[in-house]
N, CA, C and O of each residue as an XYZ file, in Angstrom:
416
protein
N      15.810    175.108     30.229
C      15.763    176.451     30.756
C      16.937    177.251     30.192
O      18.058    176.751     30.093
N      16.657    178.494     29.826
C      17.702    179.381     29.316
C      18.336    180.102     30.497
O      17.640    180.710     31.310
N      19.652    180.030     30.586
C      20.434    180.792     31.560
C      21.367    181.689     30.764
O      22.137    181.206     29.934
N      21.303    182.995     31.012
C      22.123    183.918     30.228
C      22.624    185.078     31.088
O      21.975    185.494     32.047
N      23.788    185.578     30.717
C      24.338    186.732     31.421
C      23.731    188.040     30.917
O      23.906    189.087     31.542
N      23.028    187.987     29.802
C      22.401    189.190     29.252
C      21.077    189.463     29.958
O      20.542    188.593     30.644
N      20.551    190.674     29.786
C      19.292    191.045     30.440
C      18.067    190.732     29.599
O      16.936    190.858     30.067
N      18.294    190.327     28.362
C      17.199    189.952     27.475
C      17.604    188.693     26.727
O      18.769    188.295     26.728
N      16.617    188.074     26.089
C      16.878    186.896     25.257
C      16.324    187.208     23.877
O      15.117    187.371     23.701
N      17.214    187.289     22.907
C      16.809    187.654     21.557
C      15.732    186.702     21.040
O      15.850    185.483     21.163
N      14.696    187.275     20.467
C      13.609    186.481     19.912
C      12.539    186.108     20.930
O      11.554    185.458     20.578
N      12.719    186.511     22.191
C      11.744    186.217     23.252
C      11.397    187.507     23.991
O      12.195    188.440     24.072
N      10.190    187.523     24.521
C       9.745    188.661     25.313
C       9.577    188.197     26.755
O       9.000    187.138     27.002
N      10.074    188.978     27.701
C       9.874    188.662     29.116
C       8.459    189.063     29.484
O       8.082    190.229     29.370
N       7.675    188.084     29.929
C       6.279    188.349     30.268
C       6.049    188.444     31.775
O       5.025    188.970     32.211
N       6.997    187.936     32.577
C       6.860    188.023     34.032
C       8.229    187.926     34.690
O       9.094    187.159     34.269
N       8.394    188.717     35.721
C       9.595    188.652     36.543
C       9.224    187.925     37.827
O       8.310    188.341     38.539
N       9.931    186.841     38.123
C       9.608    186.019     39.285
C      10.449    186.344     40.507
O      10.072    185.992     41.624
N      11.577    187.008     40.315
C      12.415    187.384     41.449
C      13.848    186.924     41.273
O      14.191    186.247     40.304
N      14.671    187.306     42.229
C      16.085    186.950     42.211
C      16.245    185.528     42.734
O      15.636    185.139     43.731
N      17.075    184.768     42.041
C      17.385    183.405     42.477
C      18.898    183.273     42.626
O      19.670    183.939     41.936
N      19.299    182.399     43.542
C      20.711    182.202     43.841
C      20.990    180.708     43.962
O      20.182    179.949     44.496
N      22.136    180.312     43.461
C      22.618    178.948     43.648
C      24.025    179.020     44.201
O      24.847    179.803     43.724
N      24.307    178.199     45.214
C      25.634    178.218     45.822
C      26.180    176.811     45.944
O      25.431    175.840     46.055
N      27.481    176.723     45.921
C      28.152    175.446     46.159
C      29.453    175.743     46.892
O      30.214    176.627     46.501
N      29.692    174.993     47.957
C      30.954    175.096     48.682
C      31.612    173.731     48.609
O      31.048    172.724     49.036
N      32.802    173.719     48.065
C      33.535    172.469     47.865
C      34.840    172.513     48.628
O      35.520    173.539     48.651
N      35.189    171.408     49.249
C      36.463    171.298     49.942
C      37.483    170.609     49.050
O      37.134    169.744     48.247
N      38.727    170.992     49.194
C      39.815    170.334     48.463
C      40.590    169.498     49.475
O      40.811    169.937     50.603
N      41.003    168.303     49.080
C      41.693    167.443     50.044
C      43.191    167.699     50.074
O      43.734    168.368     49.195
N      43.847    167.167     51.080
C      45.263    167.424     51.321
C      46.148    166.929     50.180
O      47.082    167.629     49.791
N      45.880    165.740     49.631
C      46.697    165.199     48.543
C      46.605    166.101     47.318
O      47.617    166.404     46.686
N      45.394    166.527     46.985
C      45.205    167.406     45.834
C      45.934    168.734     46.073
O      46.568    169.265     45.160
N      45.847    169.276     47.308
C      46.554    170.513     47.645
C      48.059    170.353     47.445
O      48.718    171.244     46.908
N      48.598    169.213     47.880
C      50.030    168.963     47.759
C      50.458    168.960     46.292
O      51.415    169.639     45.920
N      49.745    168.193     45.455
C      50.116    168.113     44.045
C      49.861    169.429     43.310
O      50.596    169.768     42.382
N      48.836    170.168     43.709
C      48.598    171.482     43.109
C      49.745    172.421     43.457
O      50.144    173.244     42.633
N      50.281    172.307     44.676
C      51.427    173.117     45.079
C      52.649    172.816     44.233
O      53.386    173.725     43.853
N      52.865    171.541     43.937
C      53.992    171.157     43.073
C      53.798    171.732     41.674
O      54.743    172.238     41.069
N      52.587    171.653     41.168
C      52.285    172.213     39.846
C      52.569    173.713     39.830
O      53.111    174.242     38.860
N      52.196    174.395     40.922
C      52.450    175.837     40.999
C      53.944    176.139     40.975
O      54.371    177.123     40.372
N      54.745    175.288     41.635
C      56.194    175.515     41.702
C      56.848    175.298     40.342
O      57.680    176.100     39.916
N      56.473    174.208     39.656
C      57.123    173.891     38.383
C      56.406    174.505     37.190
O      56.890    174.428     36.061
N      55.273    175.103     37.436
C      54.513    175.739     36.360
C      53.471    174.804     35.791
O      53.489    173.605     36.068
N      52.582    175.332     35.014
C      51.538    174.525     34.401
C      50.203    174.744     35.076
O      50.057    175.580     35.968
N      49.244    173.975     34.630
C      47.884    174.098     35.129
C      47.614    173.012     36.154
O      48.174    171.919     36.082
N      46.756    173.323     37.102
C      46.377    172.356     38.126
C      45.048    171.725     37.729
O      43.980    172.279     37.991
N      45.130    170.556     37.092
C      43.931    169.856     36.637
C      42.998    169.499     37.774
O      41.779    169.521     37.608
N      43.561    169.165     38.941
C      42.737    168.797     40.090
C      41.862    169.973     40.519
O      40.670    169.799     40.773
N      42.446    171.164     40.602
C      41.671    172.328     41.004
C      40.714    172.776     39.906
O      39.602    173.214     40.200
N      41.125    172.673     38.661
C      40.225    173.034     37.564
C      38.985    172.147     37.579
O      37.872    172.624     37.358
N      39.177    170.865     37.839
C      38.059    169.926     37.916
C      37.143    170.269     39.085
O      35.920    170.243     38.946
N      37.721    170.586     40.222
C      36.943    170.944     41.409
C      36.160    172.230     41.163
O      35.003    172.344     41.568
N      36.783    173.182     40.510
C      36.124    174.439     40.184
C      34.944    174.202     39.242
O      33.879    174.791     39.427
N      35.120    173.355     38.245
C      34.043    173.025     37.309
C      32.887    172.346     38.039
O      31.723    172.655     37.781
N      33.203    171.418     38.953
C      32.158    170.743     39.739
C      31.353    171.744     40.553
O      30.124    171.678     40.587
N      32.041    172.669     41.208
C      31.362    173.674     42.032
C      30.481    174.576     41.177
O      29.350    174.884     41.553
N      30.997    174.996     40.037
C      30.232    175.864     39.134
C      28.993    175.145     38.619
O      27.906    175.724     38.596
N      29.143    173.884     38.203
C      28.006    173.107     37.707
C      26.941    172.931     38.783
O      25.747    173.043     38.509
N      27.382    172.653     40.010
C      26.440    172.475     41.117
C      25.677    173.758     41.395
O      24.459    173.726     41.566
N      26.373    174.888     41.443
C      25.726    176.174     41.699
C      24.743    176.532     40.587
O      23.659    177.045     40.865
N      25.106    176.269     39.337
C      24.207    176.571     38.218
C      22.967    175.671     38.235
O      21.863    176.136     37.950
N      23.139    174.396     38.567
C      21.984    173.487     38.686
C      21.042    173.957     39.784
O      19.823    173.928     39.616
N      21.604    174.388     40.902
C      20.786    174.880     42.008
C      20.030    176.140     41.600
O      18.855    176.293     41.934
N      20.691    177.042     40.882
C      20.057    178.260     40.378
C      18.875    177.900     39.480
O      17.784    178.454     39.620
N      19.104    176.973     38.562
C      18.054    176.535     37.636
C      16.891    175.883     38.383
O      15.730    176.154     38.074
N      17.192    175.030     39.359
C      16.142    174.359     40.140
C      15.293    175.363     40.909
O      14.071    175.232     40.967
N      15.940    176.363     41.498
C      15.190    177.372     42.257
C      14.321    178.230     41.348
O      13.215    178.617     41.726
N      14.818    178.527     40.150
C      14.019    179.297     39.191
C      12.802    178.490     38.745
O      11.694    179.021     38.681
N      13.005    177.223     38.441
C      11.895    176.364     38.021
C      10.851    176.231     39.130
O       9.651    176.182     38.859
N      11.310    176.172     40.366
C      10.396    176.007     41.503
C       9.444    177.191     41.673
O       8.369    177.040     42.254
N       9.830    178.371     41.169
C       8.942    179.535     41.277
C       8.259    179.862     39.948
O       7.691    180.941     39.781
N       8.320    178.913     39.002
C       7.569    179.055     37.763
C       8.279    179.762     36.625
O       7.631    180.154     35.655
N       9.576    179.934     36.711
C      10.327    180.601     35.644
C      10.777    179.591     34.592
O      10.927    178.404     34.880
N      10.991    180.079     33.370
C      11.557    179.219     32.332
C      12.886    179.760     31.806
O      13.427    179.265     30.818
N      13.407    180.804     32.498
C      14.712    181.364     32.142
C      15.251    182.170     33.317
O      14.506    182.590     34.202
N      16.565    182.375     33.302
C      17.205    183.266     34.275
C      18.097    184.209     33.474
O      18.980    183.774     32.735
N      17.849    185.511     33.636
C      18.632    186.514     32.916
C      19.553    187.245     33.892
O      19.340    187.223     35.104
N      20.577    187.890     33.341
C      21.503    188.655     34.168
C      22.307    187.793     35.119
O      22.625    188.225     36.227
N      22.641    186.577     34.703
C      23.362    185.651     35.587
C      24.775    186.181     35.862
O      25.497    186.592     34.954
N      25.138    186.154     37.139
C      26.469    186.561     37.592
C      27.060    185.402     38.386
O      26.376    184.799     39.213
N      28.321    185.091     38.136
C      29.006    184.006     38.838
C      30.146    184.612     39.646
O      30.987    185.334     39.112
N      30.162    184.308     40.939
C      31.212    184.813     41.831
C      31.940    183.644     42.472
O      31.347    182.598     42.734
N      33.235    183.833     42.722
C      34.086    182.820     43.340
C      34.704    183.397     44.600
O      35.150    184.544     44.605
N      34.733    182.615     45.664
C      35.359    183.035     46.916
C      36.094    181.854     47.530
O      35.688    180.705     47.357
N      37.158    182.132     48.235
C      37.852    181.118     49.016
C      37.379    181.263     50.452
O      37.397    182.358     51.015
N      36.957    180.154     51.040
C      36.466    180.150     52.415
C      37.439    179.326     53.245
O      37.639    178.141     52.980
N      38.038    179.946     54.236
C      39.023    179.239     55.053
C      40.269    178.931     54.236
O      40.622    179.665     53.312
N      40.929    177.833     54.592
C      42.172    177.464     53.925
C      41.970    176.617     52.680
O      42.786    176.668     51.759
N      40.887    175.834     52.638
C      40.782    174.888     51.526
C      39.353    174.698     51.022
O      39.025    173.648     50.469
N      38.514    175.692     51.207
C      37.143    175.601     50.726
C      36.934    176.628     49.618
O      37.419    177.757     49.697
N      36.211    176.218     48.594
C      35.905    177.088     47.469
C      34.399    177.273     47.412
O      33.649    176.297     47.446
N      33.950    178.524     47.324
C      32.527    178.803     47.205
C      32.269    179.438     45.848
O      32.938    180.394     45.457
N      31.293    178.895     45.140
C      30.835    179.472     43.886
C      29.382    179.879     44.098
O      28.566    179.083     44.563
N      29.069    181.116     43.757
C      27.717    181.634     43.912
C      27.243    182.171     42.567
O      27.942    182.953     41.922
N      26.054    181.749     42.149
C      25.443    182.223     40.905
C      24.135    182.913     41.268
O      23.362    182.393     42.073
N      23.883    184.071     40.685
C      22.624    184.766     40.932
C      22.115    185.345     39.623
O      22.876    185.571     38.682
N      20.820    185.576     39.586
C      20.201    186.171     38.415
C      18.730    186.422     38.668
O      18.235    186.172     39.767
N      18.033    186.908     37.670
C      16.603    187.188     37.774
C      15.832    186.096     37.039
O      16.027    185.869     35.845
N      14.958    185.430     37.775
C      14.111    184.391     37.196
C      12.960    185.080     36.455
O      12.295    185.961     37.000
N      12.737    184.666     35.214
C      11.704    185.281     34.372
C      10.922    184.217     33.616
O      11.317    183.054     33.536
N       9.803    184.659     33.069
C       9.026    183.820     32.161
C       9.147    184.454     30.780
O       8.853    185.635     30.598
N       9.579    183.659     29.822
C       9.715    184.114     28.442
C       8.532    183.627     27.616
O       7.996    182.547     27.862
N       8.130    184.431     26.633
C       7.083    183.979     25.711
C       7.698    183.340     24.501
O       6.980    182.895     23.606
């Protein structure tokens, strides 16, 4: 399945619009990871633990978006938008949305 942030797919024609689809993932971060990420923030550098968690959440949300599009008969999702939110003290929410379409 093609997932793209653009509204069209070069070389393909959109033959049907199936509707808006959304994929979400909420991931919790544990106390040990929070502690070491805090140390990384103090001394500088990147927090590999949080980067990994963010990648997991993004992958999960994108898979869910793709699954929902396939379930309604689409073979692509155009106009994909990815949003990030912090929920509470240690929860990360990633939301992906777009328009499910059928390409020729």
